[in-house]
C-alpha positions in Angstrom: 58.7 5.1 20.5 58.8 3.8 17.0 62.6 3.9 16.6 62.8 0.2 16.0 59.9 -0.1 13.5 60.5 -0.9 9.9 59.7 1.9 7.4 57.1 -0.3 5.7 55.2 -1.2 8.8 53.0 1.9 9.1 51.6 1.4 5.6 51.0 -2.3 6.3 49.3 -1.4 9.6 47.1 1.1 7.9 46.0 -1.4 5.3 45.2 -4.0 7.9 43.1 -1.5 9.9 41.4 -0.1 6.8 40.4 -3.6 5.7 38.9 -4.6 9.0 37.2 -1.3 9.5 35.5 -1.6 6.1 34.1 -5.0 7.0 32.9 -3.6 10.4 31.2 -0.7 8.7 29.4 -2.9 6.2 28.2 -5.3 8.8 27.3 -2.4 11.1 24.9 -1.0 8.6 23.4 -4.3 7.4 22.8 -6.0 10.8 20.1 -5.0 13.2 21.0 -4.4 16.9 21.7 -7.4 19.0 20.0 -7.8 22.3 23.0 -6.5 24.3 23.5 -3.6 21.9 19.9 -2.5 22.2 20.1 -2.8 26.0 23.1 -0.5 26.2 21.6 1.9 23.7 18.6 2.2 26.0 21.1 3.3 28.7 21.6 6.4 26.6 17.9 6.8 26.1 17.4 6.7 29.9 20.4 8.7 30.9 21.4 8.1 34.6 24.3 8.0 37.0 24.5 4.3 36.7 22.4 1.2 36.0 21.4 -2.1 37.5 23.8 -4.5 35.7 26.7 -2.2 34.6 28.3 1.1 35.2 27.2 4.0 33.0 30.0 4.7 30.5 28.5 2.5 27.8 25.4 4.6 27.9 27.0 8.0 28.4 29.3 7.6 25.3 26.2 6.9 23.1 24.0 9.6 24.5 24.8 12.4 22.0 24.0 10.1 19.0 20.9 8.6 20.7 19.7 12.1 21.5 20.0 12.9 17.8 18.1 9.7 17.0 20.8 8.5 14.7 20.4 5.1 13.0 22.0 1.9 14.4 24.7 1.9 11.7 25.9 5.3 12.9 25.8 4.2 16.5 28.2 1.5 15.6 30.8 4.0 14.6 31.7 4.1 18.3 32.8 0.5 18.7 34.5 0.7 15.3 36.6 3.6 16.3 37.4 1.9 19.7 38.5 -1.2 17.8 40.9 0.8 15.7 42.3 2.7 18.8 42.8 -0.7 20.6 44.7 -2.1 17.6 47.0 0.9 17.5 47.7 0.7 21.2 48.5 -3.0 20.8 50.9 -2.1 18.0 52.7 0.6 20.1 53.0 -1.7 23.2 54.4 -4.6 21.1 57.0 -2.3 19.5 58.1 -1.0 22.9 58.3 -4.5 24.3 60.3 -5.8 21.5 62.7 -2.9 21.8 63.2 -3.9 25.5 63.3 -7.7 25.0 65.3 -7.8 21.8 67.4 -4.6 21.7 69.4 -6.0 18.8 66.4 -6.3 16.5 67.1 -5.4 13.0 64.9 -2.4 12.1 65.5 -2.8 8.3 64.1 -6.4 8.1 60.6 -6.6 6.6 58.0 -9.1 7.4 58.7 -11.3 4.5 62.5 -11.3 4.6 64.4 -14.5 5.0 66.3 -14.1 8.3 67.5 -16.8 10.6 69.4 -14.8 13.1 68.1 -12.0 15.3 64.5 -10.9 15.6 63.2 -8.2 13.2 61.3 -5.4 14.7 57.9 -6.4 13.4 56.2 -7.3 16.7 53.7 -4.5 16.5 52.5 -5.7 13.1 52.3 -9.3 14.3 50.4 -8.3 17.4 47.8 -6.4 15.3 47.5 -9.4 12.9 46.9 -11.8 15.8 44.4 -9.3 17.2 42.7 -9.0 13.8 42.1 -12.8 13.4 40.4 -13.3 16.7 36.6 -13.4 16.0 35.5 -12.1 19.4 37.4 -8.8 18.9 35.4 -8.2 15.7 32.1 -8.8 17.4 33.1 -6.2 20.0 34.3 -3.9 17.2 30.8 -4.0 15.6 28.6 -3.9 18.6 29.2 -1.6 21.6 29.4 -3.6 24.9 31.1 -2.6 28.2 33.8 -5.0 27.2 34.5 -3.0 24.0 35.2 0.0 26.2 37.2 -2.0 28.7 39.5 -3.6 26.1 40.5 -0.2 24.8 41.0 1.2 28.3 43.0 -2.0 29.3 45.4 -1.4 26.4 45.7 2.3 27.4 46.4 1.5 31.0 48.9 -1.2 30.0 50.8 1.2 27.8 50.8 3.9 30.6 52.0 1.3 33.1 54.8 0.3 30.7 55.9 3.9 30.3 55.8 4.4 34.1 58.2 1.5 34.7 60.8 4.1 33.6 62.3 5.9 36.6 62.0 9.3 35.0 58.4 8.8 33.9 57.2 7.6 37.3 58.3 10.9 38.9 56.0 13.0 36.6 52.8 14.0 38.2 51.1 14.3 34.8 51.8 10.6 34.3 50.0 9.6 37.5 47.0 11.8 36.7 46.7 10.2 33.3 46.9 6.8 34.9 44.2 7.8 37.4 41.9 9.1 34.7 42.3 5.9 32.7 41.5 3.7 35.7 38.5 5.9 36.6 37.1 5.5 33.0 37.7 1.8 33.2 35.7 1.7 36.5 32.9 3.5 34.7 33.0 0.9 31.9 32.7 -2.3 33.9 33.1 -3.7 37.4 35.8 -6.1 36.3 38.1 -3.1 35.9 39.3 -4.0 39.3 41.3 -6.7 37.5 43.0 -3.9 35.5 43.8 -1.8 38.6 45.4 -4.5 40.7 48.1 -5.3 38.1 49.0 -1.6 37.9 50.0 -1.6 41.5 51.8 -4.9 41.2 53.8 -3.9 38.1 54.9 -0.5 39.5 56.0 -2.1 42.8 58.0 -4.7 40.9 59.7 -1.9 38.8 60.3 0.6 41.6 59.8 -1.1 45.0 57.4 -0.2 47.7 58.8 3.3 47.9 56.8 4.2 44.8 53.6 4.2 47.0 54.9 6.9 49.4 55.0 9.7 46.8 52.0 11.9 46.3 51.4 10.8 42.7 49.8 7.4 43.5 47.4 9.0 45.9 46.4 11.7 43.5 45.8 9.1 40.9 43.7 7.1 43.3 41.6 10.2 44.3 41.0 11.0 40.6 40.0 7.4 39.8 37.6 7.3 42.8 36.2 10.7 41.9 35.4 9.5 38.4 33.5 6.4 39.6 31.7 8.2 42.3 28.4 8.4 40.3 28.2 4.6 40.5 28.3 4.7 44.2 25.8 7.5 44.4 23.3 5.7 42.2 23.7 2.5 44.2 23.3 4.3 47.5 20.0 5.6 46.1 18.9 2.1 45.0 19.8 -0.1 48.0 23.1 -1.2 46.5 21.3 -3.5 44.0 24.2 -3.5 41.4 26.7 -4.8 43.9 24.3 -7.5 45.2 23.5 -8.5 41.6 27.2 -8.8 40.7 28.0 -10.9 43.7 25.1 -13.2 42.9 25.9 -13.3 39.2 29.5 -14.2 39.8 28.7 -17.0 42.2 27.0 -19.0 39.5 25.5 -22.4 40.2 27.1 -25.7 41.1 30.7 -25.8 40.0 31.5 -28.4 37.3 34.8 -29.0 35.6 33.0 -29.8 32.3 31.7 -26.2 32.2 35.2 -24.8 32.7 36.3 -27.2 29.9 33.7 -25.8 27.5 34.8 -22.3 28.5 38.5 -23.1 27.6 37.5 -24.6 24.3 35.6 -21.5 23.4 38.6 -19.4 24.4 40.9 -21.4 22.1 38.5 -21.0 19.2 38.0 -17.3 19.7 41.6 -16.2 20.6 44.0 -19.0 19.5 46.7 -17.3 17.6 47.6 -15.1 20.6 48.4 -18.3 22.6 50.8 -19.5 19.9 52.5 -16.1 20.0 53.3 -16.6 23.6 54.9 -19.9 22.8 57.2 -18.0 20.5 58.0 -15.6 23.3 58.9 -18.6 25.5 61.1 -20.0 22.7 62.9 -16.6 22.5 63.7 -16.8 26.1 64.9 -20.4 26.1 67.2 -19.6 23.1 68.9 -17.0 25.2 67.9 -14.1 22.9 67.2 -11.9 26.0 67.0 -12.4 29.8 63.2 -12.2 29.9 62.9 -13.6 33.4 64.9 -10.7 34.8 62.7 -8.1 33.1 60.2 -6.2 35.2 58.2 -5.7 32.0 57.1 -9.4 32.3 55.1 -8.4 35.3 52.7 -6.8 32.8 51.6 -10.4 32.0 49.4 -10.1 35.2 47.1 -7.9 33.1 46.2 -11.2 31.4 46.8 -13.8 34.0 44.7 -12.2 36.8 41.4 -11.6 35.0 41.7 -14.8 32.9 42.4 -16.9 35.9 39.5 -15.5 37.9 37.1 -15.8 35.0 38.2 -19.3 34.2 37.5 -20.3 37.8 34.1 -18.7 37.7 33.2 -20.4 34.4 33.0 -23.7 36.3 29.9 -22.3 38.0 28.4 -21.4 34.6 28.8 -17.7 35.1 31.5 -17.1 32.4 30.8 -15.7 28.9 33.4 -15.8 26.1 33.6 -12.0 25.6 34.3 -11.3 29.3 38.0 -12.3 28.7 38.5 -10.0 25.7 40.3 -7.2 27.8 42.7 -9.9 29.2 43.5 -11.2 25.7 44.1 -7.6 24.5 46.7 -7.3 27.3 48.4 -10.5 26.0 48.3 -9.5 22.3 51.5 -7.4 22.4 53.5 -10.3 24.0 52.0 -12.5 21.3 53.3 -10.1 18.7 56.9 -10.4 20.1 56.6 -14.2 20.1 55.2 -14.4 16.6 57.9 -12.1 15.3 60.5 -14.5 16.9 58.9 -17.6 15.4 58.6 -16.0 12.0 62.2 -14.7 12.0 63.6 -18.1 13.0 61.8 -20.2 10.4 58.6 -21.3 12.1 56.5 -19.9 9.3 54.4 -22.9 8.3 52.9 -23.1 11.7 52.0 -19.4 11.6 50.6 -19.7 8.1 48.4 -22.7 8.9 47.1 -21.3 12.2 46.6 -17.8 10.8 44.8 -19.1 7.7 42.5 -21.3 9.8 41.7 -18.4 12.1 41.2 -16.0 9.2 38.8 -18.5 7.6 36.9 -18.7 10.9 36.5 -15.0 10.9 35.2 -14.9 7.3 32.8 -17.8 8.1 31.5 -15.8 11.0 31.0 -12.7 8.8 29.2 -14.9 6.2 26.9 -16.5 8.8 26.0 -13.1 10.2 25.2 -11.7 6.8 23.2 -14.7 5.7 21.3 -15.2 9.0 22.8 -18.6 9.6 23.5 -21.6 7.3 21.2 -21.7 4.3 19.9 -25.2 5.2 18.4 -23.9 8.4 14.9 -22.8 7.7 11.9 -22.1 9.9 9.2 -23.1 7.4 8.1 -26.1 9.5 7.8 -26.5 13.3 9.7 -27.3 15.4 11.9 -24.4 14.5 15.6 -25.1 14.6 17.7 -22.9 16.9 19.6 -20.3 14.8 21.5 -17.7 16.9 22.2 -15.6 13.8 18.5 -14.6 13.4 19.0 -12.2 16.4 20.0 -9.5 14.0 16.9 -9.6 11.7 13.3 -8.6 11.9 13.2 -6.7 15.2 12.7 -3.3 13.7 9.8 -4.6 11.6 8.3 -6.4 14.6 8.5 -3.2 16.7 6.8 -1.2 14.0 4.0 -3.8 13.8 3.7 -3.7 17.6 3.3 0.1 17.5 0.6 -0.2 14.8 -1.3 -2.9 16.6 -1.1 -1.1 20.0 -2.6 2.0 18.4 -5.3 0.1 16.6 -6.4 -1.7 19.8 -5.9 1.2 22.1 -3.2 -0.6 24.2 -0.5 1.5 25.8 1.9 -1.3 27.0 3.9 -4.0 25.3 5.0 -7.2 27.0 7.4 -10.1 26.6 8.0 -13.2 28.7 11.7 -13.2 29.2 14.2 -10.4 30.0 16.4 -11.3 27.0 13.6 -10.3 24.6 12.8 -6.9 26.1 15.7 -4.7 24.9 15.3 -4.9 21.1 11.5 -4.4 21.3 11.9 -1.6 23.7 14.5 0.1 21.6 12.7 0.0 18.3 9.2 0.6 19.8 10.2 3.6 21.8 8.5 5.4 23.6 6.0 2.6 24.4 6.9 0.9 27.7 7.8 -2.8 27.5 7.2 -5.1 30.5 8.8 -8.5 31.3 6.3 -11.0 32.6 8.7 -13.2 34.5 9.3 -12.6 38.2 13.0 -11.7 38.0 14.2 -8.2 38.6 16.0 -6.5 35.8 16.8 -3.0 34.4 13.6 -2.7 32.4 11.6 -2.8 35.7 13.4 0.4 36.7 12.5 2.0 33.3 8.9 0.8 32.8 7.8 0.0 36.3 5.7 -2.9 37.4 2.8 -3.9 35.2 -0.4 -2.5 36.9 -2.9 -5.0 38.1 -5.7 -5.4 35.5 -3.8 -3.7 32.7 -4.1 -4.9 29.1 -1.0 -5.5 27.1 0.1 -6.4 23.5 2.2 -9.5 24.0 5.0 -10.3 21.5 6.2 -13.9 21.0 9.4 -14.8 19.0 9.7 -18.3 17.6 13.4 -18.6 18.6 12.3 -18.3 22.2 8.7 -19.2 22.3 6.6 -19.5 25.5 3.2 -20.8 26.5 0.6 -18.0 26.6 0.4 -16.5 30.1 -3.3 -17.4 30.7 -4.7 -18.7 33.9 -4.6 -18.1 37.6 -2.5 -15.1 38.5 -2.0 -14.3 34.8 -4.2 -12.9 32.1 -7.8 -13.8 31.5 -7.3 -14.2 27.8 -4.7 -13.8 25.0 -6.3 -13.3 21.6 -4.1 -13.8 18.5 -3.8 -10.7 16.4 -1.2 -11.2 13.8 1.9 -13.3 12.9 4.5 -12.9 10.2 7.8 -14.6 9.2 11.2 -12.9 9.1 12.4 -13.3 5.6 16.1 -13.1 4.7 17.5 -13.8 1.3 14.3 -15.5 0.3 14.0 -17.9 3.2 12.1 -17.6 6.5 14.5 -17.6 9.5 12.1 -16.8 12.4 8.5 -15.8 13.2 6.9 -13.1 15.3 3.4 -13.3 16.7 1.3 -10.8 18.6 -1.5 -11.3 21.1 -3.9 -9.0 22.9 -3.8 -10.1 26.5 -6.5 -8.8 28.9 
């Protein structure tokens, strides 16, 4: 597998992984949980066969640590380990691809050597470096989201599919069972795993023809994958198929606008740009006649990127696309980018790589700095109206939840409330076991956990200045909401947000 790799690459790879992991660990212990992280940690606190908005794996994998009441910093060891595993898989795939595309690669050429002929076997290292300067991968490497799981499983399925393009490997029953297990786990991670399964079928048919489907292996793999995702179907059958209805409604979005798709593509270029430049290098390698890439069945593996990215790009026009949804697709492209970057570097296109790599590395470091500093230092919440600062999400929620528990006990109130579903998860996580209700009319997962707010019940209402609402007093709402206490969130000596609590009767 590593026959073409340079002797110095493993050490370089370990140094890259160690450096990024150290940054992830530091940020993981300093930052509070984001809204999405808290939401999925609550999955583990309310263990179930599945959930309203996602399949259950993101909750199941955290359950042992949540059951032991481990701190958030330790919970984040899971995405940190998954990030490292993904990077290693990207490295292995890129090395195998370069061995196929450029069999004449010089294994003794190091990254910094001055070579103008041939392509040194450094694709794996370049792929990991491209992976490592994409900011979104680091966000998913710090906070556990379903996309964190799916990007690791996408890389694993991609590698297994590449191996099974070999005629001997595809005949092994163990290979099919491993593939089925990986696809089943992907289905337990996120519904968009269907965009991982379809390319598998396509790639194996391209490599072996339709006859590959008539063996028993594919059907055993399918049975295993379906068996693994069966809990999702059982839970939905018990809850009137609400997850599938939600996904269909969520993906449809609103009125389609090309401007929304344009913004989506701009965000993708900022969050994953170096991978795209690597593909240009791969194209250059083909046009220079280094290898007959267009005749290689391995190029069918590009559907692991093209299918999900194309679908999500189209959906973004309706306003339903988020930047991190494409992360698994970009992971699938990273090994090809490594091959392309190795070709560009070996043939003298180094200034372009240095400039783009430096810009992207600087963007990553700037992101780290903004997360640690709770936003730019000139943004302060001392005077209303308070400026929007997305980096305040990580600060103050544990303190606010502790204050909510104290006030609830003092005023003999047994329920907390917020006015939007995006506010519920962090308060519910840090204020456990107090139930937290969302006052808007939309259905969400918290309604399954806390139930509907009983008519006539008193609540302790929390208001956060970054998403402030009018007090819910009047017809069909509360009779009164009395202010109890308010306090600022201080970070590095400056206020970045405010919390306020009200007793609503």
